[in-house]
C-alpha positions in Angstrom: -3.1 0.3 3.8 -5.1 0.9 7.0 -5.9 3.5 9.4 -3.8 3.4 12.5 -5.3 2.2 15.8 -8.5 0.9 14.0 -9.9 -2.4 15.2 -9.7 -5.2 12.7 -12.9 -5.6 10.7 -13.1 -9.4 10.9 -11.0 -12.2 12.3 -7.9 -13.5 10.4 -9.3 -16.9 9.6 -12.0 -15.2 7.6 -9.6 -13.1 5.7 -7.2 -15.9 5.0 -10.0 -18.1 3.6 -11.0 -15.2 1.1 -7.4 -14.8 0.2 -6.6 -18.4 -0.5 -9.9 -18.9 -2.3 -9.1 -16.0 -4.5 -12.5 -14.4 -3.8 -11.5 -11.1 -2.5 -12.4 -8.9 -5.5 -15.0 -6.4 -6.5 -18.3 -7.8 -5.6 -17.3 -11.4 -5.1 -20.6 -13.0 -3.8 -18.9 -15.6 -1.7 -18.0 -12.9 1.0 -21.7 -13.1 2.0 -20.6 -16.1 3.9 -18.8 -13.8 6.3 -21.0 -10.7 6.3 -19.8 -8.0 8.6 -21.7 -4.9 9.5 -20.5 -2.9 12.6 -21.1 0.5 13.7 -20.1 2.8 16.5 -20.6 6.5 17.5 -18.2 8.3 19.9 -18.8 11.7 21.4 -15.7 14.0 21.4 -16.2 17.3 23.5 -19.5 18.8 23.4 -20.3 19.0 19.6 -18.4 16.6 17.7 -19.3 12.9 17.0 -17.0 10.3 15.5 -19.4 8.0 13.6 -18.0 4.8 11.8 -19.5 1.8 10.1 -17.7 -1.2 8.7 -19.3 -3.5 6.2 -18.5 -6.1 3.6 -18.9 -4.7 0.3 -17.1 -4.9 -3.1 -15.7 -8.3 -2.0 -13.6 -6.6 0.8 -14.1 -4.7 4.1 -15.2 -1.0 3.7 -14.9 1.2 6.6 -16.4 4.8 6.6 -15.8 7.3 9.4 -17.4 10.6 9.7 -16.8 13.6 12.0 -19.8 15.7 12.5 -21.8 17.7 15.0 -24.9 15.5 14.4 -24.8 11.8 15.1 -28.0 11.2 13.2 -27.0 13.2 10.1 -23.6 11.4 9.9 -25.2 7.9 10.3 -27.9 8.7 7.6 -25.2 9.9 5.2 -23.1 6.9 5.8 -26.1 4.6 5.1 -26.7 6.5 1.7 -23.0 6.0 1.0 -23.3 2.1 1.4 -26.5 2.1 -0.7 -24.5 3.8 -3.5 -21.7 1.2 -3.1 -24.3 -1.6 -3.6 -25.9 0.3 -6.6 -22.4 0.6 -8.4 -21.2 -2.7 -7.5 -24.3 -4.3 -9.0 -23.4 -2.4 -12.3 -19.6 -3.1 -12.4 -19.1 -6.6 -10.6 -18.1 -9.5 -12.9 -19.4 -11.8 -10.2 -23.0 -10.6 -10.7 -24.6 -12.3 -13.7 -26.9 -9.4 -14.1 -24.3 -6.6 -14.1 -23.3 -4.6 -17.2 -19.9 -6.0 -17.0 -21.1 -9.5 -17.0 -23.4 -8.8 -19.9 -20.5 -7.5 -21.9 -18.4 -10.5 -21.0 -21.1 -13.0 -21.9 -22.0 -11.4 -25.1 -19.0 -9.7 -26.3 -20.8 -6.5 -26.9 -23.0 -4.1 -24.7 -25.3 -1.3 -25.8 -24.6 0.9 -23.0 -26.8 3.1 -20.9 -24.6 3.4 -17.9 -22.2 6.4 -18.0 -20.3 4.6 -15.1 -19.4 1.7 -17.4 -18.3 3.8 -20.1 -16.2 6.1 -17.9 -14.4 3.3 -16.3 -13.7 1.3 -19.4 -12.6 4.5 -21.2 -10.3 5.3 -18.3 -8.8 1.9 -18.3 -8.0 2.1 -22.1 -6.3 5.5 -21.2 -4.1 3.8 -18.6 -3.4 0.8 -20.8 -2.0 3.2 -23.3 -0.1 5.4 -20.8 1.5 2.3 -19.1 2.3 0.7 -22.2 0.2 -2.2 -21.4 0.9 -2.7 -17.6 -2.7 -1.9 -16.9 -5.0 -4.1 -18.7 -8.6 -5.0 -17.8 -8.8 -7.9 -20.3 -6.7 -10.2 -18.0 -9.9 -11.8 -16.9 -9.3 -15.1 -18.8 -6.0 -15.6 -17.1 -7.4 -14.6 -13.7 -10.2 -17.2 -14.3 -7.7 -19.8 -15.3 -5.7 -19.4 -12.1 -8.7 -19.7 -9.9 -10.1 -22.8 -11.7 -6.8 -24.6 -11.8 -5.8 -24.0 -8.2 -9.4 -24.8 -7.1 -8.8 -28.2 -8.6 -5.3 -28.6 -6.9 -3.4 -27.9 -9.9 -1.0 -25.3 -11.2 -1.9 -23.8 -14.6 0.5 -25.0 -17.4 2.6 -22.8 -19.7 0.5 -24.3 -22.6 -2.9 -23.3 -20.8 -1.4 -19.7 -20.1 -0.3 -19.2 -23.7 -3.8 -20.2 -24.8 -5.4 -17.6 -22.6 -2.9 -14.9 -23.8 -4.7 -15.2 -27.2 -7.8 -13.8 -25.5 -6.1 -10.8 -24.1 -5.6 -7.2 -25.3 -7.2 -3.9 -24.3 -6.4 -2.7 -27.9 -9.2 -5.2 -28.9 -12.0 -3.2 -27.0 -14.0 -0.7 -29.1 -16.2 2.2 -27.8 -18.2 3.8 -30.4 -21.8 4.6 -31.3 -23.3 3.8 -28.0 -21.7 0.4 -27.9 -18.7 -1.4 -26.1 -17.5 -4.5 -28.0 -14.7 -7.0 -28.1 -12.9 -7.7 -31.4 -11.3 -10.9 -30.4 -13.4 -14.1 -29.4 -13.8 -15.3 -25.7 -12.5 -12.0 -24.2 -13.5 -10.6 -21.0 -12.9 -7.7 -18.6 -12.4 -7.4 -14.8 -12.6 -3.7 -13.4 -11.2 -5.1 -10.0 -8.1 -2.9 -10.4 -10.0 0.4 -11.0 -13.6 0.2 -10.0 -13.1 0.2 -6.2 -11.3 3.3 -6.4 -13.9 4.8 -8.7 -16.7 3.8 -6.2 -14.6 5.3 -3.2 -14.5 8.7 -5.1 -18.2 8.6 -5.7 -19.2 8.0 -2.2 -16.8 10.5 -0.9 -18.6 13.2 -3.1 -22.0 11.9 -1.9 -20.9 12.3 1.7 -19.7 15.9 1.0 -23.0 16.6 -0.7 -24.8 15.5 2.4 -22.8 17.9 4.6 -20.3 15.3 5.9 -17.1 17.1 4.8 -14.9 15.4 7.3 -14.6 11.8 6.5 -12.5 8.8 5.8 -13.3 5.9 3.6 -11.1 2.8 3.6 -12.0 0.1 1.0 -9.4 -2.6 1.4 -6.6 -0.2 1.0 -8.2 2.2 -1.4 -8.4 5.4 0.9 -10.1 8.7 0.5 -9.7 11.3 3.0 -11.5 14.5 3.3 -11.3 17.5 5.9 -10.1 16.6 9.3 -10.3 13.8 11.8 -11.4 14.2 15.5 -10.1 17.3 17.3 -9.4 18.9 13.7 -6.4 16.7 13.4 -5.3 15.1 10.0 -6.0 11.6 9.4 -3.2 9.1 10.2 -2.9 6.4 7.7 -0.2 3.6 7.6 0.9 1.5 4.7 0.2 -2.1 5.4 3.1 -4.3 6.5 3.3 -7.1 3.7 4.4 -9.6 6.5 1.3 -8.4 8.8 3.8 -7.9 11.7 2.5 -4.3 12.3 5.9 -3.0 11.1 4.5 -0.3 8.9 6.7 0.8 6.1 5.4 4.3 6.3 3.0 6.5 8.1 1.4 9.5 6.6 -0.8 12.3 7.6 -3.7 13.3 5.1 -6.5 15.9 5.0 -7.9 15.9 1.5 -6.3 13.0 -0.2 -6.6 9.9 -2.4 -4.2 6.8 -1.9 -4.4 3.1 -3.0 -2.2 0.1 -2.3 -1.8 -3.0 -4.4 -0.1 -6.0 -2.9 0.4 -9.7 -3.5 -0.4 -10.5 0.2 -4.1 -9.6 -0.2 -5.3 -12.1 -2.9 -3.3 -15.1 -3.9 -4.1 -18.5 -5.3 -1.0 -20.6 -4.1 0.6 -20.6 -0.7 3.9 -19.5 -2.4 2.2 -16.4 -3.9 3.6 -17.0 -7.3 0.1 -16.5 -8.7 -2.1 -13.7 -7.4 -4.7 -11.4 -8.5 -2.3 -9.0 -10.4 -1.4 -10.4 -13.9 1.2 -9.2 -16.3 -0.8 -9.3 -19.7 2.5 -9.6 -21.7 3.8 -12.7 -19.9 0.6 -14.3 -18.5 2.2 -14.6 -15.1 2.0 -12.5 -11.9 4.7 -10.0 -11.2 7.1 -11.0 -8.4 9.5 -8.2 -7.9 7.4 -6.2 -5.5 5.1 -7.1 -2.5 3.3 -3.7 -2.1 2.9 -0.6 -4.2 1.2 2.5 -2.9 0.3 5.4 -5.0 -1.1 8.9 -4.2 -3.1 10.5 -7.0 -5.7 13.2 -7.7 -8.4 10.4 -7.2 -8.6 7.0 -5.8 -9.7 5.7 -9.2 -6.4 6.9 -10.7 -4.5 5.8 -7.5 -5.9 2.4 -7.9 -5.1 1.9 -11.5 -1.6 3.4 -11.2 -0.8 1.1 -8.1 -1.7 -1.9 -10.2 0.4 -0.7 -13.1 3.5 0.0 -11.1 3.2 -3.4 -9.6 3.4 -4.9 -12.9 6.4 -2.8 -13.9 9.8 -3.5 -12.7 10.1 -1.4 -9.5 12.7 1.1 -10.8 10.7 1.6 -14.0 7.6 2.0 -12.0 9.1 4.8 -9.8 10.5 6.6 -12.8 7.0 6.4 -14.4 5.2 7.9 -11.4 7.9 10.7 -11.3 6.7 11.7 -14.6 3.0 11.8 -13.6 1.7 15.1 -12.4 0.3 15.2 -8.8 1.4 11.5 -8.1 3.6 9.9 -5.7 4.6 6.3 -5.0 6.0 4.1 -2.2 7.2 0.6 -3.3 8.0 -2.4 -1.1 10.3 -4.8 -3.1 10.2 -8.6 -2.6 13.3 -8.5 -0.6 11.9 -5.8 1.8 13.9 -2.9 0.3 11.7 0.2 -0.1 11.8 2.7 -3.0 9.9 6.0 -3.4 9.1 8.7 -5.9 10.9 12.1 -5.6 8.1 13.8 -3.8 7.0 11.1 -1.4 8.9 12.4 1.7 7.2 15.9 1.4 3.9 14.1 1.1 4.4 11.8 4.1 
């Protein structure tokens, strides 16, 4: 998903490298190779600045746009927001050896002193149960297998996939007595399907606390809008065209809202896109029936997790699931280009 008429944050060659390398995930250190930090401020009328900054963060490109009467205040708040992104990424990234998530993965247990880690793992377990396992943060061993095998120019075998499946299952995570632990050997978690949304929600709250009530945050398709755009107009957001031909499947207007898109076109390991970053923990394979799933929810964290979940489900099943969720809507682009949507999507759009 992207904001209409916004310049690309980086050139296509850089983004293609990240996709094919499988490095476009929460806090992938290799994105430092293509560091981007762009800022601009535009005066509208006498007393309204549009201040924006785009930076590489969380392994993707994060854009924050603020509408405010004070350019300095907006720039300062956006700087604080990026500082908070860096702080939370250092806690939650599986790519950072010193993060809480990496310590948990390395040791199989973690005495936690971070409410953020507990909140995210707890919410992940909730969605694992709600989606009958479609959302599963323990797929890390499979994602690692994909990355390692394709980096070596090989496709993972069925025997290798089956072996990794023995290490997977959110039901084998325990949270009790101030401790998170795994009850199966060689388990590991990835919060890539929920942490980005969580962080976007956090920095949206931070901006509002700083007096920047009118803002839009776009973190690689995880979008939070608050207030109004320039001229007191709603924010205009388009669902990304999976074919990247700028034939947007849907364009929506938003004031206060949270939305996230999951797609197989963003992070994939093979050119055929048979193996990508979304993995079905039941089969060990990437789901192939959809190319894009967009979900509106009460928070970006929830929209993030639900978009991943619906992508794993059969599309009709996924739409029916969203129809049963309060305050949620979805828009699905199937592999053949046919679109599906939840009951209230048209009203939302």
